[in-house]
MDAnalysis code that builds the backbone (N, CA, C; Angstrom):
import MDAnalysis as mda
import numpy as np

u = mda.Universe.empty(723, n_residues=241, atom_resindex=np.repeat(np.arange(241), 3), trajectory=True)
u.add_TopologyAttr("name", ["N", "CA", "C"] * 241)
u.add_TopologyAttr("resid", np.arange(1, 242))
u.add_TopologyAttr("resname", ["MET", "SER", "LYS", "LEU", "TYR", "PHE", "GLN", "ILE", "LEU", "CYS", "PHE", "GLY", "PHE", "VAL", "LEU", "VAL", "LEU", "ALA", "GLY", "CYS", "GLU", "ALA", "ASP", "ILE", "GLU", "ASP", "PRO", "VAL", "ILE", "PRO", "GLY", "GLY", "VAL", "THR", "ASP", "PRO", "ALA", "ALA", "LEU", "THR", "GLN", "TYR", "ALA", "PHE", "GLN", "LYS", "GLN", "GLU", "ILE", "GLY", "ALA", "PHE", "GLU", "GLU", "ALA", "ILE", "ASP", "ILE", "LEU", "ASN", "LYS", "ALA", "LEU", "GLU", "ILE", "ASP", "PRO", "GLN", "PHE", "VAL", "PRO", "ALA", "HIS", "PHE", "ARG", "MET", "GLY", "SER", "VAL", "TYR", "GLU", "GLU", "TRP", "ASP", "ARG", "ARG", "LYS", "GLU", "ALA", "VAL", "ALA", "ALA", "TYR", "GLN", "GLN", "ALA", "LEU", "LYS", "LEU", "GLU", "PRO", "GLN", "HIS", "LEU", "ASP", "ALA", "ARG", "LEU", "GLY", "LEU", "ALA", "SER", "ALA", "TYR", "GLY", "LYS", "SER", "PHE", "LYS", "ASN", "GLU", "LEU", "ALA", "ILE", "LEU", "GLU", "TYR", "GLU", "LYS", "ALA", "ALA", "GLU", "LEU", "LYS", "PRO", "THR", "ASP", "PRO", "GLY", "ILE", "GLN", "PHE", "LYS", "ILE", "ALA", "LEU", "GLU", "TYR", "TRP", "TYR", "LEU", "GLN", "LYS", "LEU", "PRO", "GLU", "THR", "ALA", "GLU", "HIS", "TYR", "ARG", "LYS", "VAL", "ILE", "ALA", "LEU", "LYS", "PRO", "ASP", "HIS", "LEU", "GLN", "ALA", "HIS", "LEU", "ASN", "LEU", "ALA", "SER", "VAL", "TYR", "GLU", "HIS", "MET", "LYS", "GLU", "TRP", "ASP", "LEU", "SER", "LEU", "LYS", "GLU", "ILE", "ALA", "ILE", "SER", "ARG", "GLN", "LEU", "GLY", "LYS", "GLN", "THR", "GLY", "ASN", "GLN", "GLN", "ALA", "ILE", "SER", "ILE", "ALA", "GLU", "ASN", "LYS", "LEU", "LEU", "PHE", "LEU", "LYS", "GLY", "ARG", "MET", "ASN", "LEU", "THR", "GLU", "GLU", "GLU", "MET", "GLU", "ARG", "ARG", "THR", "LYS", "PRO", "PRO", "PHE", "LYS"])
u.atoms.positions = np.array([
    [0.830, -1.210, -0.018],
    [-0.012, -0.033, 0.027],
    [0.828, 1.299, -0.054],
    [0.673, 2.151, -0.835],
    [1.518, 3.372, -1.023],
    [1.199, 4.304, 0.071],
    [2.086, 5.153, 0.437],
    [1.825, 6.107, 1.435],
    [0.689, 7.097, 1.099],
    [0.545, 7.516, -0.234],
    [-0.525, 8.489, -0.597],
    [-1.812, 7.656, -0.398],
    [-1.859, 6.419, -0.726],
    [-3.222, 5.766, -0.718],
    [-3.495, 5.560, 0.844],
    [-2.581, 5.296, 1.644],
    [-2.876, 5.085, 3.127],
    [-3.340, 6.466, 3.628],
    [-2.949, 7.686, 3.283],
    [-3.271, 8.945, 3.782],
    [-4.861, 9.234, 3.392],
    [-5.067, 8.827, 2.001],
    [-6.380, 9.202, 1.532],
    [-7.337, 8.225, 2.257],
    [-7.045, 6.927, 2.646],
    [-7.911, 6.053, 3.262],
    [-8.248, 6.652, 4.591],
    [-7.194, 7.034, 5.228],
    [-7.287, 7.673, 6.691],
    [-8.104, 8.833, 6.705],
    [-8.047, 9.659, 5.893],
    [-8.820, 10.914, 5.606],
    [-10.197, 10.493, 5.402],
    [-10.630, 9.535, 4.611],
    [-11.906, 9.152, 4.501],
    [-12.479, 8.639, 5.673],
    [-11.788, 7.812, 6.393],
    [-12.335, 7.343, 7.662],
    [-12.741, 8.401, 8.753],
    [-11.901, 9.439, 8.607],
    [-12.225, 10.607, 9.531],
    [-13.408, 11.261, 9.123],
    [-13.586, 11.366, 7.893],
    [-14.913, 11.954, 7.257],
    [-16.081, 11.241, 7.833],
    [-15.947, 9.871, 7.463],
    [-17.118, 9.171, 8.022],
    [-17.423, 9.137, 9.456],
    [-16.424, 9.186, 10.282],
    [-16.617, 9.464, 11.695],
    [-17.356, 10.756, 12.057],
    [-16.911, 11.895, 11.384],
    [-17.405, 13.052, 11.646],
    [-18.963, 13.071, 11.080],
    [-19.145, 12.423, 10.087],
    [-20.591, 12.322, 9.601],
    [-21.396, 11.489, 10.477],
    [-20.975, 10.640, 11.055],
    [-21.625, 9.786, 12.226],
    [-21.936, 10.488, 13.404],
    [-20.846, 11.448, 13.815],
    [-21.176, 12.224, 15.035],
    [-22.161, 13.250, 14.898],
    [-22.292, 13.813, 13.649],
    [-23.308, 14.734, 13.255],
    [-24.775, 14.245, 13.296],
    [-24.865, 12.902, 13.089],
    [-26.118, 12.188, 12.972],
    [-26.526, 11.546, 14.339],
    [-25.686, 11.693, 15.413],
    [-25.886, 11.124, 16.632],
    [-27.023, 11.889, 17.342],
    [-28.169, 11.231, 17.721],
    [-29.215, 12.060, 18.463],
    [-29.056, 11.746, 19.989],
    [-29.740, 12.566, 20.731],
    [-29.905, 12.420, 22.260],
    [-30.581, 11.040, 22.328],
    [-30.126, 10.070, 23.209],
    [-30.811, 8.748, 23.252],
    [-32.167, 8.747, 23.906],
    [-32.565, 9.865, 24.376],
    [-33.860, 10.076, 24.955],
    [-34.714, 10.895, 24.244],
    [-34.285, 12.123, 23.831],
    [-35.075, 13.168, 23.064],
    [-34.962, 13.007, 21.659],
    [-36.035, 12.762, 20.942],
    [-35.839, 12.673, 19.401],
    [-35.253, 13.894, 18.866],
    [-34.350, 13.798, 17.980],
    [-33.636, 14.824, 17.457],
    [-34.597, 15.935, 16.805],
    [-34.239, 17.173, 17.202],
    [-34.834, 18.347, 16.731],
    [-36.239, 18.600, 17.202],
    [-36.717, 17.877, 18.251],
    [-38.112, 18.170, 18.847],
    [-37.846, 19.180, 19.796],
    [-38.664, 20.294, 19.712],
    [-38.583, 21.420, 20.606],
    [-39.963, 21.821, 21.127],
    [-41.032, 20.968, 20.633],
    [-42.366, 21.300, 20.962],
    [-42.742, 20.502, 22.204],
    [-43.089, 21.376, 23.393],
    [-43.476, 20.784, 24.711],
    [-44.556, 19.657, 24.527],
    [-45.659, 19.919, 23.592],
    [-46.646, 19.011, 23.527],
    [-46.151, 17.807, 22.926],
    [-45.310, 17.686, 21.995],
    [-44.840, 16.654, 21.412],
    [-43.945, 15.740, 22.230],
    [-43.125, 16.623, 23.055],
    [-42.221, 15.871, 24.048],
    [-43.063, 15.164, 25.189],
    [-44.147, 15.875, 25.625],
    [-44.941, 15.324, 26.537],
    [-45.715, 14.060, 26.150],
    [-46.120, 14.065, 24.882],
    [-46.641, 12.839, 24.232],
    [-45.559, 11.719, 24.120],
    [-44.450, 12.067, 23.910],
    [-43.292, 11.082, 23.746],
    [-43.081, 10.480, 25.185],
    [-43.001, 11.337, 26.108],
    [-42.753, 10.788, 27.534],
    [-43.926, 9.889, 27.947],
    [-45.211, 10.087, 27.522],
    [-46.273, 9.219, 27.736],
    [-46.101, 7.862, 27.209],
    [-45.498, 7.786, 25.908],
    [-45.227, 6.544, 25.244],
    [-44.067, 5.883, 26.141],
    [-43.127, 6.621, 26.805],
    [-42.132, 5.955, 27.514],
    [-42.846, 5.345, 28.832],
    [-43.694, 6.095, 29.417],
    [-44.413, 5.501, 30.622],
    [-45.239, 4.377, 30.412],
    [-45.756, 4.328, 29.186],
    [-46.501, 3.086, 28.800],
    [-45.761, 1.887, 28.845],
    [-44.474, 1.900, 28.516],
    [-43.586, 0.658, 28.450],
    [-42.788, 0.678, 29.856],
    [-43.097, 1.597, 30.973],
    [-42.362, 1.447, 32.081],
    [-41.014, 2.086, 32.132],
    [-40.749, 2.928, 31.076],
    [-39.390, 3.607, 31.152],
    [-39.480, 4.933, 31.770],
    [-39.709, 4.946, 33.231],
    [-40.159, 5.979, 34.052],
    [-38.959, 7.100, 34.030],
    [-37.770, 6.502, 34.181],
    [-36.778, 7.716, 34.239],
    [-36.491, 8.327, 32.973],
    [-36.623, 7.586, 31.800],
    [-36.525, 8.402, 30.571],
    [-37.701, 9.372, 30.291],
    [-38.906, 8.908, 30.720],
    [-40.087, 9.813, 30.611],
    [-39.938, 11.091, 31.493],
    [-39.340, 10.957, 32.778],
    [-39.003, 12.284, 33.348],
    [-38.123, 13.055, 32.786],
    [-36.989, 12.517, 32.332],
    [-36.105, 13.231, 31.524],
    [-36.529, 14.213, 30.416],
    [-37.432, 13.493, 29.512],
    [-38.238, 14.127, 28.499],
    [-39.154, 15.303, 28.932],
    [-39.666, 15.024, 30.068],
    [-40.617, 15.929, 30.706],
    [-39.755, 17.199, 31.160],
    [-38.702, 16.914, 31.762],
    [-37.839, 18.084, 32.182],
    [-37.393, 18.899, 31.071],
    [-37.287, 18.255, 29.931],
    [-36.827, 18.912, 28.547],
    [-37.918, 19.870, 28.257],
    [-39.135, 19.306, 28.289],
    [-40.365, 20.082, 27.937],
    [-40.472, 21.288, 28.740],
    [-40.249, 21.012, 30.033],
    [-40.448, 22.173, 31.006],
    [-39.286, 23.224, 30.893],
    [-38.202, 22.921, 30.461],
    [-37.110, 23.814, 30.141],
    [-37.488, 24.751, 28.968],
    [-38.171, 24.071, 28.061],
    [-38.737, 24.986, 26.950],
    [-40.021, 25.775, 27.511],
    [-40.730, 25.323, 28.229],
    [-41.975, 26.125, 28.609],
    [-42.322, 25.677, 29.981],
    [-41.866, 26.345, 31.096],
    [-42.059, 25.981, 32.521],
    [-43.501, 26.164, 32.899],
    [-44.275, 26.773, 32.060],
    [-45.819, 26.891, 32.447],
    [-46.696, 25.923, 31.684],
    [-46.010, 24.834, 30.990],
    [-46.765, 23.919, 30.235],
    [-47.461, 22.948, 31.068],
    [-48.693, 23.065, 31.407],
    [-49.551, 22.265, 32.427],
    [-49.606, 20.752, 32.159],
    [-49.703, 20.407, 30.858],
    [-49.693, 18.905, 30.529],
    [-48.470, 18.233, 30.867],
    [-47.358, 19.032, 30.770],
    [-46.078, 18.178, 31.066],
    [-46.066, 17.989, 32.654],
    [-46.559, 19.091, 33.506],
    [-46.598, 18.931, 34.972],
    [-47.459, 17.705, 35.292],
    [-48.535, 17.722, 34.693],
    [-49.600, 16.705, 35.061],
    [-48.958, 15.225, 34.614],
    [-48.373, 15.123, 33.373],
    [-47.738, 13.892, 33.060],
    [-46.679, 13.468, 34.048],
    [-45.993, 14.552, 34.448],
    [-44.825, 14.131, 35.452],
    [-45.431, 13.450, 36.688],
    [-46.544, 14.173, 37.243],
    [-47.200, 13.499, 38.407],
    [-47.643, 12.207, 38.227],
    [-48.157, 12.073, 36.957],
    [-48.706, 10.577, 36.582],
    [-47.640, 9.603, 36.475],
    [-46.525, 9.987, 36.063],
    [-45.325, 9.169, 35.810],
    [-44.699, 8.820, 37.402],
    [-44.421, 9.794, 38.086],
    [-44.035, 9.623, 39.539],
    [-45.109, 8.736, 40.338],
    [-46.350, 8.850, 39.984],
    [-47.339, 8.132, 40.783],
    [-47.267, 6.707, 40.487],
    [-47.182, 6.334, 39.165],
    [-47.036, 4.980, 38.642],
    [-45.643, 4.473, 39.164],
    [-44.734, 5.231, 39.249],
    [-43.350, 4.802, 39.574],
    [-43.315, 4.727, 41.238],
    [-44.404, 4.842, 41.869],
    [-44.499, 4.814, 43.353],
    [-43.538, 5.878, 44.089],
    [-43.412, 6.898, 43.438],
    [-42.693, 8.032, 44.007],
    [-43.487, 9.302, 44.326],
    [-44.275, 8.998, 45.584],
    [-45.424, 9.672, 45.807],
    [-45.204, 11.039, 46.197],
    [-44.124, 11.451, 46.806],
    [-43.643, 12.660, 47.141],
    [-43.525, 13.606, 46.018],
    [-42.802, 13.081, 45.031],
    [-42.635, 13.710, 43.757],
    [-43.915, 13.893, 42.920],
    [-44.760, 12.883, 43.057],
    [-46.043, 13.006, 42.270],
    [-46.959, 14.051, 43.006],
    [-46.957, 14.246, 44.231],
    [-47.785, 15.314, 44.820],
    [-47.286, 16.560, 44.360],
    [-45.941, 16.722, 44.315],
    [-45.448, 18.121, 44.035],
    [-45.895, 18.433, 42.604],
    [-45.646, 17.503, 41.565],
    [-45.996, 17.829, 40.206],
    [-47.452, 17.991, 40.081],
    [-48.358, 17.336, 40.714],
    [-49.771, 17.557, 40.604],
    [-50.075, 18.987, 41.018],
    [-49.443, 19.229, 42.323],
    [-49.770, 20.607, 42.835],
    [-49.269, 21.714, 41.981],
    [-48.022, 21.490, 41.188],
    [-47.742, 22.529, 40.350],
    [-48.593, 22.654, 39.087],
    [-49.316, 21.459, 38.661],
    [-50.078, 21.627, 37.582],
    [-51.363, 22.520, 38.006],
    [-51.806, 22.237, 39.208],
    [-53.063, 22.872, 39.869],
    [-52.739, 24.341, 40.080],
    [-51.530, 24.676, 40.489],
    [-51.242, 25.925, 40.735],
    [-51.389, 26.844, 39.469],
    [-50.987, 26.248, 38.287],
    [-51.035, 26.973, 37.048],
    [-52.559, 26.833, 36.429],
    [-53.228, 25.745, 36.831],
    [-54.615, 25.544, 36.189],
    [-55.509, 24.800, 37.312],
    [-56.076, 25.607, 38.214],
    [-56.779, 24.996, 39.344],
    [-58.089, 24.174, 38.849],
    [-58.534, 24.366, 37.754],
    [-59.767, 23.559, 37.344],
    [-59.155, 22.332, 36.507],
    [-58.027, 21.958, 36.539],
    [-57.538, 20.660, 35.824],
    [-57.987, 19.502, 36.536],
    [-58.968, 18.788, 36.102],
    [-59.737, 17.693, 36.821],
    [-58.783, 16.470, 37.049],
    [-58.031, 16.160, 36.032],
    [-57.144, 15.028, 36.125],
    [-56.211, 15.175, 37.024],
    [-55.537, 16.427, 37.187],
    [-54.530, 16.799, 38.002],
    [-55.079, 16.616, 39.574],
    [-56.298, 17.247, 39.704],
    [-56.992, 17.157, 41.022],
    [-57.230, 15.674, 41.440],
    [-57.780, 14.870, 40.581],
    [-57.781, 13.487, 40.780],
    [-56.539, 12.758, 41.125],
    [-55.543, 13.113, 40.265],
    [-54.197, 12.463, 40.572],
    [-53.591, 12.909, 41.910],
    [-53.744, 14.050, 42.278],
    [-53.392, 14.586, 43.644],
    [-54.009, 13.903, 44.746],
    [-55.335, 13.669, 44.494],
    [-56.178, 13.019, 45.596],
    [-55.660, 11.468, 45.656],
    [-55.470, 10.751, 44.463],
    [-54.966, 9.490, 44.523],
    [-53.634, 9.378, 45.113],
    [-52.644, 10.181, 44.776],
    [-51.332, 10.227, 45.449],
    [-51.427, 10.458, 46.973],
    [-52.285, 11.373, 47.523],
    [-52.551, 11.379, 48.876],
    [-53.025, 10.066, 49.548],
    [-54.058, 9.435, 48.721],
    [-54.619, 8.255, 49.344],
    [-53.603, 7.055, 49.316],
    [-52.730, 7.120, 48.474],
    [-51.626, 6.007, 48.402],
    [-50.611, 6.371, 49.470],
    [-50.540, 7.597, 49.969],
    [-49.571, 8.074, 51.012],
    [-50.172, 7.939, 52.323],
    [-51.530, 7.377, 52.406],
    [-52.245, 7.234, 53.645],
    [-52.676, 8.568, 54.389],
    [-52.810, 9.585, 53.554],
    [-53.158, 10.757, 53.823],
    [-54.611, 10.912, 53.484],
    [-55.384, 10.180, 54.040],
    [-56.909, 10.047, 53.602],
    [-57.705, 11.310, 53.789],
    [-57.339, 12.118, 54.778],
    [-58.177, 13.313, 54.924],
    [-57.883, 14.281, 53.812],
    [-56.612, 14.315, 53.409],
    [-56.200, 15.218, 52.195],
    [-56.715, 14.675, 50.927],
    [-56.867, 13.314, 50.857],
    [-57.370, 12.713, 49.728],
    [-58.791, 13.126, 49.535],
    [-59.531, 13.126, 50.578],
    [-61.094, 13.384, 50.532],
    [-61.186, 14.852, 50.175],
    [-60.405, 15.808, 50.743],
    [-60.421, 17.119, 50.334],
    [-60.173, 17.366, 48.809],
    [-59.444, 16.736, 48.175],
    [-59.106, 16.853, 46.753],
    [-60.230, 16.236, 45.955],
    [-60.632, 15.138, 46.401],
    [-61.924, 14.400, 45.783],
    [-63.071, 15.247, 45.820],
    [-63.312, 15.929, 46.905],
    [-64.487, 16.850, 47.125],
    [-64.241, 17.966, 45.993],
    [-63.059, 18.543, 45.909],
    [-62.829, 19.640, 44.840],
    [-63.125, 19.093, 43.479],
    [-62.786, 17.832, 43.255],
    [-62.939, 17.344, 41.959],
    [-64.545, 17.102, 41.791],
    [-65.118, 16.692, 42.778],
    [-66.634, 16.492, 42.596],
    [-67.271, 17.808, 42.330],
    [-66.771, 18.884, 42.904],
    [-67.324, 20.096, 42.454],
    [-67.171, 20.498, 40.966],
    [-66.044, 19.950, 40.385],
    [-65.808, 20.257, 38.972],
    [-66.542, 19.308, 38.118],
    [-66.989, 18.131, 38.748],
    [-67.769, 17.158, 37.759],
    [-68.756, 16.422, 38.799],
    [-69.790, 17.114, 39.086],
    [-70.798, 16.671, 40.227],
    [-71.588, 15.550, 39.835],
    [-71.656, 15.141, 38.465],
    [-72.492, 14.000, 37.930],
    [-71.696, 12.931, 37.808],
    [-70.435, 12.705, 38.305],
    [-69.540, 11.552, 38.173],
    [-69.687, 10.659, 39.417],
    [-70.293, 9.566, 39.299],
    [-70.401, 8.557, 40.517],
    [-68.971, 7.969, 40.883],
    [-68.180, 8.025, 39.993],
    [-66.755, 7.423, 40.178],
    [-66.071, 8.212, 41.208],
    [-66.259, 9.531, 41.203],
    [-65.643, 10.523, 42.177],
    [-66.186, 10.155, 43.601],
    [-67.582, 10.143, 43.636],
    [-68.272, 9.805, 45.002],
    [-67.845, 8.365, 45.588],
    [-67.506, 7.539, 44.608],
    [-67.217, 6.066, 45.115],
    [-65.779, 6.255, 45.781],
    [-64.979, 6.925, 45.158],
    [-63.655, 7.156, 45.722],
    [-63.619, 7.941, 47.091],
    [-64.429, 8.821, 47.246],
    [-64.727, 9.517, 48.472],
    [-65.087, 8.478, 49.492],
    [-66.069, 7.579, 49.118],
    [-66.682, 6.675, 50.019],
    [-65.488, 5.814, 50.514],
    [-64.786, 5.332, 49.575],
    [-63.487, 4.512, 50.009],
    [-62.698, 5.053, 51.049],
    [-62.245, 6.428, 50.725],
    [-61.436, 7.155, 51.726],
    [-62.125, 7.127, 53.031],
    [-63.274, 7.619, 53.146],
    [-64.115, 7.506, 54.469],
    [-63.904, 6.138, 55.109],
    [-64.165, 5.026, 54.252],
    [-64.086, 3.599, 54.800],
    [-62.840, 3.446, 55.372],
    [-61.657, 3.896, 54.785],
    [-60.376, 3.493, 55.368],
    [-60.192, 4.326, 56.650],
    [-60.855, 5.403, 56.923],
    [-60.777, 6.186, 58.168],
    [-61.827, 5.482, 58.988],
    [-62.698, 4.592, 58.626],
    [-63.904, 4.007, 59.387],
    [-64.723, 5.153, 59.942],
    [-65.056, 6.076, 59.114],
    [-66.057, 7.055, 59.302],
    [-67.318, 6.473, 58.560],
    [-68.020, 5.750, 59.325],
    [-69.079, 4.889, 58.547],
    [-70.242, 5.834, 58.088],
    [-70.808, 6.807, 58.951],
    [-71.925, 7.548, 58.355],
    [-71.529, 8.376, 57.042],
    [-70.311, 8.829, 57.076],
    [-69.913, 9.533, 55.773],
    [-69.699, 8.527, 54.573],
    [-69.210, 7.353, 54.968],
    [-68.983, 6.380, 53.940],
    [-70.277, 5.950, 53.367],
    [-71.284, 5.887, 54.246],
    [-72.612, 5.481, 53.715],
    [-73.228, 6.627, 52.711],
    [-73.104, 7.840, 53.310],
    [-73.584, 9.009, 52.625],
    [-73.100, 8.969, 51.088],
    [-71.797, 8.723, 50.997],
    [-71.271, 8.783, 49.687],
    [-71.593, 7.673, 48.751],
    [-71.734, 6.494, 49.333],
    [-72.251, 5.419, 48.543],
    [-73.597, 5.656, 48.040],
    [-74.440, 6.228, 48.877],
    [-75.910, 6.688, 48.518],
    [-75.690, 7.713, 47.331],
    [-74.756, 8.663, 47.438],
    [-74.636, 9.589, 46.244],
    [-74.183, 8.859, 45.044],
    [-73.399, 7.935, 45.195],
    [-73.164, 7.069, 43.978],
    [-74.239, 6.483, 43.312],
    [-75.178, 5.814, 44.245],
    [-76.398, 5.227, 43.891],
    [-77.322, 6.171, 43.140],
    [-77.413, 7.338, 43.844],
    [-78.377, 8.345, 43.294],
    [-78.017, 8.645, 41.837],
    [-76.717, 8.771, 41.692],
    [-76.295, 9.159, 40.166],
    [-76.284, 8.047, 39.231],
    [-76.131, 6.774, 39.821],
    [-76.111, 5.486, 39.030],
    [-76.676, 4.500, 39.823],
    [-77.989, 4.187, 39.788],
    [-78.800, 3.323, 40.581],
    [-78.385, 1.809, 40.473],
    [-77.759, 1.533, 39.229],
    [-77.462, 0.091, 38.944],
    [-75.886, -0.128, 39.243],
    [-75.268, 0.762, 40.002],
    [-73.809, 0.530, 40.464],
    [-73.684, -0.604, 41.385],
    [-73.457, -1.694, 40.906],
    [-73.531, -2.974, 41.750],
    [-72.658, -2.912, 42.911],
    [-71.415, -2.676, 42.621],
    [-70.316, -2.578, 43.636],
    [-70.720, -1.490, 44.899],
    [-71.253, -0.366, 44.449],
    [-71.812, 0.433, 45.506],
    [-72.688, -0.056, 46.382],
    [-73.827, -0.807, 45.819],
    [-74.701, -1.489, 46.703],
    [-74.160, -2.499, 47.463],
    [-73.230, -3.388, 46.999],
    [-72.463, -4.338, 47.844],
    [-71.734, -3.891, 49.027],
    [-70.983, -2.745, 48.514],
    [-70.329, -1.968, 49.693],
    [-71.207, -1.281, 50.730],
    [-72.174, -0.763, 50.262],
    [-73.123, -0.150, 51.091],
    [-73.880, -1.183, 52.088],
    [-74.051, -2.290, 51.759],
    [-74.595, -3.397, 52.504],
    [-73.613, -3.622, 53.681],
    [-72.238, -3.730, 53.307],
    [-71.199, -3.969, 54.300],
    [-70.964, -2.854, 55.276],
    [-71.241, -1.669, 54.942],
    [-71.250, -0.380, 55.675],
    [-72.375, -0.404, 56.609],
    [-73.629, -0.779, 56.182],
    [-74.799, -0.794, 57.111],
    [-74.609, -1.897, 58.148],
    [-73.973, -3.053, 57.704],
    [-73.629, -4.259, 58.654],
    [-72.904, -3.679, 59.727],
    [-71.910, -2.985, 59.433],
    [-70.983, -2.421, 60.580],
    [-71.664, -1.453, 61.564],
    [-72.623, -0.624, 60.878],
    [-73.427, 0.276, 61.627],
    [-74.557, -0.483, 62.404],
    [-74.790, -1.756, 62.105],
    [-75.874, -2.595, 62.796],
    [-77.165, -2.087, 62.317],
    [-77.244, -1.622, 60.994],
    [-78.482, -1.123, 60.463],
    [-78.924, -2.325, 59.630],
    [-79.505, -3.396, 60.275],
    [-79.549, -4.689, 59.592],
    [-80.596, -4.472, 58.497],
    [-81.713, -3.925, 58.651],
    [-82.678, -3.881, 57.660],
    [-82.111, -3.260, 56.398],
    [-81.483, -2.156, 56.634],
    [-80.961, -1.434, 55.339],
    [-79.816, -2.334, 54.786],
    [-79.053, -2.910, 55.537],
    [-78.094, -3.812, 54.848],
    [-78.890, -5.012, 54.100],
    [-79.844, -5.529, 54.644],
    [-80.606, -6.633, 53.927],
    [-81.264, -6.006, 52.651],
    [-81.694, -4.772, 52.616],
    [-82.294, -4.140, 51.461],
    [-81.095, -4.093, 50.352],
    [-79.858, -3.734, 50.723],
    [-78.896, -3.494, 49.706],
    [-78.393, -4.821, 49.156],
    [-78.483, -5.903, 50.107],
    [-78.020, -7.307, 49.703],
    [-78.974, -7.690, 48.717],
    [-80.346, -7.404, 48.851],
    [-81.297, -7.889, 47.843],
    [-81.140, -7.133, 46.546],
    [-80.935, -5.909, 46.734],
    [-80.800, -5.201, 45.432],
    [-79.525, -5.667, 44.702],
    [-78.396, -5.960, 45.356],
    [-77.212, -6.480, 44.730],
    [-77.567, -7.846, 43.973],
    [-78.174, -8.630, 44.684],
    [-78.464, -9.898, 44.144],
    [-79.424, -9.839, 42.838],
    [-80.329, -8.890, 42.978],
    [-81.205, -8.742, 41.861],
    [-80.301, -8.167, 40.516],
    [-79.423, -7.225, 40.801],
    [-78.621, -6.514, 39.779],
    [-77.613, -7.682, 39.277],
    [-77.202, -8.491, 40.160],
    [-76.295, -9.563, 39.632],
    [-77.062, -10.412, 38.638],
    [-78.338, -10.794, 38.984],
    [-79.106, -11.819, 38.130],
    [-79.430, -10.965, 36.774],
    [-79.777, -9.702, 36.975],
    [-79.913, -8.921, 35.729],
    [-78.854, -8.962, 34.613],
    [-77.604, -8.834, 35.289],
    [-76.326, -8.824, 34.362],
    [-75.710, -10.030, 34.251],
    [-76.124, -11.142, 34.797],
    [-75.492, -12.469, 34.702],
    [-74.222, -12.429, 35.525],
    [-74.043, -11.668, 36.484],
    [-72.742, -11.629, 37.288],
    [-72.895, -12.618, 38.360],
    [-72.339, -13.757, 38.062],
    [-72.448, -14.867, 39.076],
    [-71.703, -14.582, 40.298],
    [-70.580, -13.827, 40.178],
    [-69.675, -13.600, 41.243],
    [-70.501, -12.597, 42.329],
    [-71.089, -11.653, 41.801],
    [-71.901, -10.775, 42.583],
    [-73.048, -11.337, 43.338],
    [-73.665, -12.366, 42.592],
    [-74.867, -13.080, 43.177],
    [-74.108, -13.882, 44.361],
    [-73.017, -14.592, 44.091],
    [-72.446, -15.374, 45.248],
    [-72.027, -14.469, 46.197],
    [-71.448, -13.359, 46.123],
    [-70.985, -12.466, 47.243],
    [-72.327, -11.977, 48.031],
    [-73.388, -11.717, 47.202],
    [-74.470, -11.126, 47.927],
    [-75.275, -12.417, 48.682],
    [-75.199, -13.567, 48.224],
    [-75.761, -14.521, 49.060],
    [-74.874, -14.999, 50.275],
    [-73.581, -14.670, 50.118],
    [-72.735, -15.148, 51.330],
    [-72.979, -13.977, 52.406],
    [-73.064, -12.769, 51.925],
    [-73.278, -11.702, 52.815],
    [-74.652, -11.907, 53.590],
    [-75.617, -12.338, 52.815],
    [-76.827, -12.714, 53.557],
    [-76.838, -13.743, 54.593],
    [-76.205, -14.786, 54.320],
    [-75.996, -15.785, 55.324],
    [-75.316, -15.249, 56.476],
    [-74.059, -14.517, 56.248],
    [-73.327, -14.139, 57.289],
    [-74.244, -13.168, 58.125],
    [-74.953, -12.194, 57.435],
    [-75.670, -11.257, 58.328],
    [-76.749, -11.863, 59.049],
    [-77.407, -12.824, 58.557],
    [-78.562, -13.556, 59.195],
    [-77.905, -14.297, 60.474],
    [-76.639, -14.761, 60.348],
    [-75.951, -15.418, 61.471],
    [-75.534, -14.328, 62.573],
    [-75.304, -13.148, 62.128],
    [-74.770, -12.198, 63.110],
    [-75.850, -11.200, 63.748],
    [-76.828, -11.046, 63.028],
    [-77.749, -9.870, 63.436],
    [-78.550, -10.167, 64.790],
    [-78.649, -11.324, 65.194],
    [-79.187, -11.689, 66.362],
    [-78.275, -11.974, 67.543],
    [-76.975, -11.873, 67.357],
    [-76.021, -12.140, 68.361],
    [-76.061, -10.994, 69.349],
    [-75.784, -11.441, 70.652],
    [-75.503, -10.303, 71.526],
    [-74.222, -9.927, 71.341],
    [-73.728, -8.766, 71.981],
    [-72.348, -8.102, 71.935],
    [-71.375, -9.244, 72.533],
    [-71.614, -9.924, 73.517],
    [-70.779, -11.047, 74.111],
    [-70.551, -12.170, 73.196],
    [-71.588, -12.611, 72.436],
    [-71.576, -13.648, 71.582],
    [-70.616, -13.285, 70.328],
    [-70.907, -12.039, 69.959],
    [-70.064, -11.576, 68.871],
    [-68.675, -11.416, 69.199],
    [-68.287, -10.859, 70.410],
    [-66.930, -10.979, 70.988],
    [-66.376, -12.345, 70.791],
    [-67.079, -13.265, 71.286],
    [-66.362, -14.571, 71.267],
    [-66.262, -15.103, 69.879],
    [-67.110, -14.707, 68.942],
    [-66.945, -15.340, 67.594],
    [-65.754, -14.704, 66.886],
    [-65.587, -13.472, 67.130],
    [-64.733, -12.590, 66.231],
    [-63.348, -12.350, 66.798],
    [-63.066, -12.761, 67.970],
    [-61.824, -12.457, 68.720],
    [-61.151, -13.740, 69.296],
    [-60.019, -13.865, 69.027],
    [-59.406, -15.195, 69.834],
    [-59.467, -15.028, 71.399],
    [-59.411, -16.196, 72.044],
    [-59.571, -17.641, 71.593],
    [-61.002, -17.837, 71.112],
    [-61.149, -18.496, 69.895],
    [-62.419, -18.684, 69.366],
    [-62.961, -19.915, 70.144],
    [-64.384, -19.852, 70.428],
    [-65.077, -20.861, 71.011],
    [-66.337, -21.173, 70.283],
])
């Protein structure tokens, strides 16, 4: 190989390397993308496959471009929540709501993050605000009822299950849950009524599991409702007799 040929070959190799370096893109951010909306959508795609760290990197890029871009703050809260980083999720949802107080999904996300953090009272406050934004949504009332149940505030739990049913009379799970709440409140007749409704709804929809749950609740309730406090104590606390 001549010296001249070797020099030409080396120079060509250098040009190829230079060209490759020019084409290298950010391993996370698609080349040339500067639109916060496009970046937020790309982050959502990363979230869907569980690439949470990459999704956050992309969202940080979107917020560098536009710090006021609410969808990016909301998406960041969603990613952190799914990643089980609740403190960061709360902060991101709060920032979204600071910029857009009427953002329903951010309000629901914040409530959910509080609930997962066992801050049930705060969760209820946020769900109540969400209910003001969407008063005809039975799902929000159902979530409020669950949070009150975790706190064992039974009258409030029952109240919100009744709100669910007022909005959606055939809400089978609300009827089943309300039957249990009334049972704990020793409102036997009301509990029996909800069990009967649950059983009927199960038959109408062909939901065998719901029918079975309702029938088991009925048997349990009939066995419990006539027990004295002393008898119930013996049956439900060790040593069992």
